[in-house]
KOLLO-285130 format. One record per residue (C-alpha): x, y, z; residue number from 1. Coordinates in pm, 1 decimal. Layout:
<recs>
REC      east     north        up  rovex
REC         X         Y         Z    NUM
...
</recs>
This chain:
<recs>
REC      east     north        up  rovex
REC    7050.9   -6833.1   -1553.9      1
REC    6935.5   -6785.5   -1915.9      2
REC    6899.5   -6413.2   -1909.0      3
REC    7163.4   -6221.5   -2133.7      4
REC    7434.1   -6086.4   -1906.5      5
REC    7389.3   -5730.8   -2071.9      6
REC    7030.0   -5720.7   -1938.3      7
REC    7164.4   -5721.0   -1583.5      8
REC    7435.5   -5490.7   -1676.5      9
REC    7242.9   -5250.8   -1836.1     10
REC    7178.8   -5026.5   -1509.1     11
REC    7522.8   -5059.4   -1375.8     12
REC    7735.8   -4731.2   -1405.3     13
REC    7428.4   -4550.4   -1493.3     14
REC    7244.3   -4482.2   -1146.0     15
REC    7438.2   -4334.0    -848.5     16
REC    7558.8   -4549.7    -559.2     17
REC    7808.5   -4835.2    -513.6     18
REC    7849.1   -5135.3    -753.7     19
REC    7673.9   -5340.4    -496.6     20
REC    7352.8   -5078.4    -490.7     21
REC    7363.2   -5083.1    -873.8     22
REC    7353.1   -5437.0    -884.1     23
REC    7051.6   -5441.2    -611.2     24
REC    6872.9   -5218.1    -838.1     25
REC    6929.2   -5409.1   -1153.7     26
REC    6823.2   -5729.9    -977.5     27
REC    6511.8   -5580.6    -808.5     28
REC    6418.1   -5442.7   -1149.8     29
REC    6433.9   -5775.4   -1296.7     30
REC    6238.6   -5943.5    -995.4     31
REC    5938.2   -5689.1   -1088.0     32
REC    5844.3   -5938.5   -1349.2     33
REC    5843.4   -6232.8   -1161.2     34
REC    5594.0   -6396.5    -932.8     35
REC    5664.6   -6456.2    -557.0     36
REC    5872.5   -6771.3    -492.2     37
REC    6011.2   -6761.7    -833.4     38
REC    6388.8   -6850.3    -844.3     39
REC    6627.8   -6570.7    -912.6     40
REC    6926.7   -6753.4    -905.8     41
REC    7229.8   -6825.3    -693.1     42
REC    7521.1   -6580.9    -579.5     43
REC    7743.3   -6774.4    -794.9     44
REC    7523.9   -6747.8   -1120.5     45
REC    7488.3   -6369.2   -1043.6     46
REC    7855.8   -6338.6    -989.0     47
REC    7931.6   -6510.7   -1327.9     48
REC    7664.4   -6293.9   -1510.2     49
REC    7752.7   -5976.8   -1364.0     50
REC    8129.0   -6022.8   -1368.5     51
REC    8127.5   -5858.2   -1007.1     52
REC    8312.6   -5979.3    -689.8     53
REC    8148.8   -6245.1    -477.4     54
REC    8147.3   -5962.1    -200.1     55
REC    7975.4   -5723.5    -405.2     56
REC    7721.1   -5971.6    -497.6     57
REC    7658.8   -6072.8    -154.7     58
REC    7613.0   -5697.1     -43.4     59
REC    7352.7   -5658.5    -326.1     60
REC    7165.8   -5972.9    -217.4     61
REC    7193.9   -5847.9     168.1     62
REC    7026.2   -5508.3      34.4     63
REC    6749.2   -5691.1    -136.3     64
REC    6689.7   -5914.5     150.5     65
REC    6693.1   -5615.1     405.0     66
REC    6424.9   -5456.9     203.0     67
REC    6180.3   -5762.5     208.4     68
REC    6212.4   -5830.6    -168.4     69
REC    6439.1   -6138.0    -167.5     70
REC    6447.7   -6499.8      21.4     71
REC    6752.0   -6671.7      75.1     72
REC    6686.8   -7034.3     107.1     73
REC    6987.3   -7246.9     206.8     74
REC    7074.6   -7618.4     127.9     75
REC    6992.1   -7833.5    -160.1     76
REC    6753.6   -7670.4    -408.0     77
REC    6797.5   -7347.8    -240.3     78
REC    6900.5   -7018.0    -378.7     79
REC    6759.5   -6670.9    -417.6     80
REC    6399.2   -6638.1    -456.7     81
REC    6131.3   -6345.9    -489.5     82
REC    5986.2   -6297.3    -176.6     83
REC    5606.9   -6286.1     -87.7     84
REC    5574.3   -5919.0     -25.7     85
REC    5368.7   -5767.2     248.8     86
REC    5178.4   -5446.9     191.5     87
REC    5455.0   -5251.1     354.7     88
REC    5717.7   -5377.2      79.9     89
REC    5454.1   -5305.1    -180.1     90
REC    5410.9   -4952.0     -40.2     91
REC    5810.1   -4894.2     -57.5     92
REC    5798.9   -5021.6    -436.6     93
REC    5506.1   -4773.4    -512.3     94
REC    5737.4   -4492.9    -386.8     95
REC    6052.5   -4602.3    -576.2     96
REC    5814.7   -4640.5    -894.7     97
REC    5779.4   -4241.1    -900.2     98
REC    6144.5   -4169.9    -939.5     99
REC    6161.5   -3988.3   -1272.7    100
REC    5860.4   -3761.3   -1187.4    101
REC    5929.1   -3385.6   -1165.6    102
REC    5970.8   -3258.9    -813.3    103
REC    6035.3   -3625.0    -680.1    104
REC    6341.1   -3515.8    -473.7    105
REC    6179.5   -3225.8    -320.2    106
REC    5885.6   -3421.8    -219.9    107
REC    6104.7   -3671.0     -79.3    108
REC    6288.2   -3436.3     133.1    109
REC    5980.1   -3267.5     284.4    110
REC    5805.5   -3636.9     373.9    111
REC    6144.1   -3744.4     525.4    112
REC    6167.5   -3425.0     734.1    113
REC    5821.4   -3506.8     880.1    114
REC    5906.8   -3832.4     948.0    115
REC    6259.1   -3786.3    1077.6    116
REC    6155.5   -3744.3    1452.4    117
REC    5901.2   -4035.7    1442.1    118
REC    6193.3   -4281.3    1342.6    119
REC    6438.2   -4133.3    1549.3    120
REC    6253.2   -4156.7    1847.1    121
REC    6139.8   -4526.2    1784.1    122
REC    6477.1   -4609.1    1725.2    123
REC    6593.4   -4439.5    2060.0    124
REC    6310.5   -4661.0    2228.7    125
REC    6428.3   -4993.8    2084.4    126
REC    6789.7   -4974.2    2021.5    127
REC    6999.1   -5225.9    2225.6    128
REC    7358.6   -5223.3    2293.0    129
REC    7430.7   -5447.5    1993.9    130
REC    7288.2   -5186.8    1760.7    131
REC    7498.7   -4892.7    1889.0    132
REC    7841.0   -5037.5    1721.5    133
REC    7663.9   -5034.8    1364.0    134
REC    7545.0   -4670.1    1412.0    135
REC    7888.7   -4554.7    1537.6    136
REC    8060.1   -4729.7    1233.1    137
REC    7831.0   -4554.5     997.1    138
REC    7924.7   -4235.3    1165.4    139
REC    8285.9   -4345.1    1092.1    140
REC    8222.0   -4403.9     732.4    141
REC    8077.0   -4049.2     715.9    142
REC    8388.2   -3864.3     856.7    143
REC    8621.7   -4094.3     648.9    144
REC    8441.1   -4013.0     334.1    145
REC    8676.1   -3905.5      55.3    146
REC    8443.7   -3680.0    -123.9    147
REC    8119.1   -3522.9    -106.3    148
REC    7932.6   -3804.7    -287.2    149
REC    8063.0   -4062.3     -55.3    150
REC    7967.6   -3852.4     236.1    151
REC    7630.1   -3821.0     134.8    152
REC    7600.7   -4210.2      76.9    153
REC    7735.6   -4279.8     412.2    154
REC    7477.3   -4010.0     562.1    155
REC    7184.0   -4198.8     385.1    156
REC    7310.0   -4529.2     502.1    157
REC    7338.9   -4421.3     860.6    158
REC    6983.8   -4303.6     837.4    159
REC    6870.8   -4627.6     699.0    160
REC    7022.3   -4813.6     986.3    161
REC    6850.7   -4581.8    1229.2    162
REC    6535.7   -4663.5    1050.3    163
REC    6582.9   -5032.0    1086.1    164
REC    6555.5   -4982.1    1444.6    165
REC    6208.5   -4812.5    1448.7    166
REC    5941.3   -5047.9    1541.7    167
REC    5675.2   -4858.5    1313.0    168
REC    5688.6   -5075.0     992.4    169
REC    5476.0   -4859.2     802.1    170
REC    5655.2   -4544.3     888.1    171
REC    5983.4   -4705.5     831.0    172
REC    5876.1   -4812.7     480.6    173
REC    5786.9   -4469.6     376.5    174
REC    6091.7   -4319.9     521.7    175
REC    6357.0   -4577.9     375.2    176
REC    6140.0   -4523.7      42.4    177
REC    6234.9   -4153.1      41.1    178
REC    6614.4   -4232.0      67.2    179
REC    6560.9   -4437.3    -257.0    180
REC    6508.5   -4095.7    -426.6    181
REC    6755.1   -3907.6    -219.5    182
REC    7061.0   -4147.8    -278.9    183
REC    7068.4   -4003.6    -631.7    184
REC    7090.0   -3648.6    -542.7    185
REC    7386.4   -3510.2    -365.9    186
REC    7363.0   -3156.7    -475.5    187
REC    7469.7   -2891.2    -225.7    188
REC    7477.4   -2501.7    -227.2    189
REC    7781.4   -2404.6    -417.6    190
REC    7876.9   -2125.6    -176.3    191
REC    7903.1   -2333.4     135.0    192
REC    8246.8   -2394.9     297.5    193
REC    8276.2   -2786.2     233.9    194
REC    8483.5   -2860.5     536.7    195
REC    8275.7   -2654.7     767.1    196
REC    7970.7   -2771.6     630.6    197
REC    8060.1   -3151.2     655.8    198
REC    8189.2   -3087.4    1021.2    199
REC    7843.3   -2944.0    1134.3    200
REC    7663.8   -3225.1     985.3    201
REC    7893.5   -3489.5    1100.1    202
REC    7868.7   -3308.8    1456.1    203
REC    7477.1   -3311.6    1437.5    204
REC    7449.1   -3693.7    1326.8    205
REC    7692.9   -3784.2    1608.4    206
REC    7463.5   -3612.7    1862.3    207
REC    7168.4   -3799.1    1708.2    208
REC    7353.3   -4130.4    1732.4    209
REC    7450.6   -4077.2    2114.5    210
REC    7089.7   -3964.8    2191.9    211
REC    6955.9   -4290.2    2050.3    212
REC    7225.6   -4493.4    2213.4    213
REC    7131.4   -4340.6    2549.5    214
REC    6749.7   -4387.9    2487.1    215
REC    6721.1   -4010.3    2556.1    216
REC    6400.9   -3905.7    2359.1    217
REC    6439.6   -3531.2    2450.6    218
REC    6793.5   -3536.9    2319.0    219
REC    6695.1   -3729.7    2003.3    220
REC    6418.5   -3463.8    1949.7    221
REC    6659.3   -3182.9    1992.5    222
REC    6925.4   -3337.1    1756.3    223
REC    6655.8   -3397.5    1505.6    224
REC    6547.7   -3020.4    1508.9    225
REC    6920.1   -2932.1    1450.2    226
REC    6928.1   -3169.8    1175.9    227
REC    6643.8   -3033.2     996.2    228
REC    6724.1   -2665.3    1044.6    229
REC    7096.4   -2654.0     982.4    230
REC    7203.8   -2553.1     629.1    231
</recs>
């Protein structure tokens, strides 16, 4: 790849999130200047350019593929290509483009709160037995988080997994777009008891996951109500 390695690395270590999330953001920023079908490179080329481990690069590529902005073409002449984006994907980009505007995080929280029940009920209607282990694994990540920032990132990752199960593609795109703003904001009221607060939030999310797993829409709505109104 002909781009200076420093260009790709410029965003790493600046934004929040894991190295894979930072790399995904840097690659996505580069891809905005490319037309659909353009070659982004191969995993090995990105690994060499970024200096990151192959597993980290692969995770970044997976994130971009799941967001619908990157196509992976195997075989000879294959590689990573800019996806031909649907209107839903373009909507998500519009949401992410306002990150620096005043009040963005507050707006994202308000919007996400209104969508929470729609997303979770949709997930409950569509979740299969194969989907439940991934939700429970995300809960385990929350429980094992070593600090507050890691706990919040695991929380957002769980909500993104739930959103993937919702069949309403437009609502899902808007909801996941709001998470893009919230992942960089991990503020918490200083006077809260951290351990007690984490325990309450973990219990609520566990109830939500089990309600989705059971397909119990009433239990989902009750869990969402507690989720949105528990400090």
